[in-house]
N, C-alpha and C positions, 0 to 999 in steps of 0.2 A: 432695523437691525443692525445690533452692533457692531463694530470690526472685528473680526476672528471668529466669530460665533460659529459654529459647524451647523451647516443643514445635515435636517435629516431626511435619510434616501427613501421613496415611497418605491425603490426597484430594489430587490434584494442581489445586487450588484455580486456582494460575497458568494451568495450560495450559488450564481451564474456560471462565477469564475471557478470555483472548487468543483465544480461537475463539468465543467468543461475539462479541466486538469487532470480531472479520473474519467475521464470517455479516452485520452488521449493513453493511460495503465492500460483501456480496454480493446483499444484496435491494436495497441504495442502486442498485447497475449493472444488475440485474435488472428494476430499475423504468423505468430510462432505457431499454432494452434493448427493454421491452415496452411503453412507450408512443413507441417509437419517435425517442427522441431526447431532448434535456435540456431541463427546463420551467423557464419565467422564464429566472433569467441564471445558473442554479445552471453551477458547472462544476466540474471535479477536477484536483487535483494529486495523485497516485498513485506512490510511492516504495514500492523494491520490493527485495530482492537480489538482482541479475542471476545468481550462479553458483548459486542455492537448487535445489535437484531439482527440476525439472519447468516450469524457465520454457526457453522457445523464444524467442530474438531471434536477428537478423540480428547474423553473424560481427563486421560492423564496429562494429554497438554493444556486443556484448560485451569485445571490446576495448576500446574505446572508454572503457567505464563497469565496468571489471574486479571493481567492487564492490557496488555501487549505484548507481542512476538514479531518476529523476522522470520521471514524464510525465503531460500534461496531455490529460485530456480537455474537451474543449473545443466548437470552431467546426471543425473539420477531424479528424474519426474515423468510423472506419466498420466494417460487420460486425464491429462487438460480441456475442459473445456467451457468455452467464453460465451457469457448470454449479456445483454444489454444492462442486467442488473447485477450480474459481479460472474465469478470464474471457481470453477472447481477442479482440483488435480491432485495426484497421489505421490506422495512424500515419500522415504526414511526416515525416521529419526531412529536413533539409537536400533536399525537395522529393524526397528519393525514397521511394515506398508501402513499409514494412513491415509488416510480421503480427507481433505481441508476444500470447506464452503468459503467461501468470502466474498460481502456485497461488498463494489467500489467503496460505496460509502462508509465502511468499515477501516477504505485505506488510509495510513498515516503518511508512508512513504514509499520510493518508489526509485531505487536507483539500478544503473548498469554502468559497473563501475569502466567494464573496455572502451565507451568511449566517453566516460566522466558527464553522465548524465542524471540527474537528480529529481525528484521532485515531488515538495512537502507538503500534506492537508493541515489542515487543521482540523481538529476533534467534531463531529457531527452531531454527537448527542448531546446533550446538556446535561453539563456538571459533571463530564467526565473530563479531565485534564490530562495532559501528555505527562509520558512517564517515559524514563526511557526502555528501550523495548531488549537491549543487550545485543550480546553477538546470535547471530542467526545460529539456531540448534540441528537443522535437520544435516542428512548425510551427503557435503558435499567439502570440495575442497575452499578455505576461506582465503577471500580476498581482501587484502587493506584499500579504503580508501583513501586518494592522497586529498588534502587541503583545497583549493581554487576549482573546483569542481564548477562544472555548470548547475548549479540549486540554482530553481525556480522557487523561492520559497513567498505562501500567498499569507498571510495574515490579517485579517480584516477583525475588524472588532465592533457588534453590532450596540446602539446604542438599548435599550430595555426600558 
């Protein structure tokens, strides 16, 4: 074997790490569900692929956000329910209530600006490239994120 040649892993480390990091999102949302609300100043920006398998959002939102959207879990949300596979939550968009169902596999970003914590995930589905999600559009106050936050970005590429 020549020096500098890459070894191909037979263990899917990238998938294992992505799954573990998405479990962080599930655990955090589960604690919010069990606690009956967000503690302190915590709030979340969650970005997800709108066309990913298992995502269930109203048609007008899927049309407006054909690839990716960001939601805010802060003041106005209800019926948060977390399962091992994902979460569902009620949010208001232009004062119209909507129920969203999002599998954790569809999540591409999770940010808690209150403590400068962020996770970014690679896209799970083959052939789907990430695009800008734009600003969160559900009815919640806008909070800017400062550079220099504690971002954990995991970007593995697998040899085909």
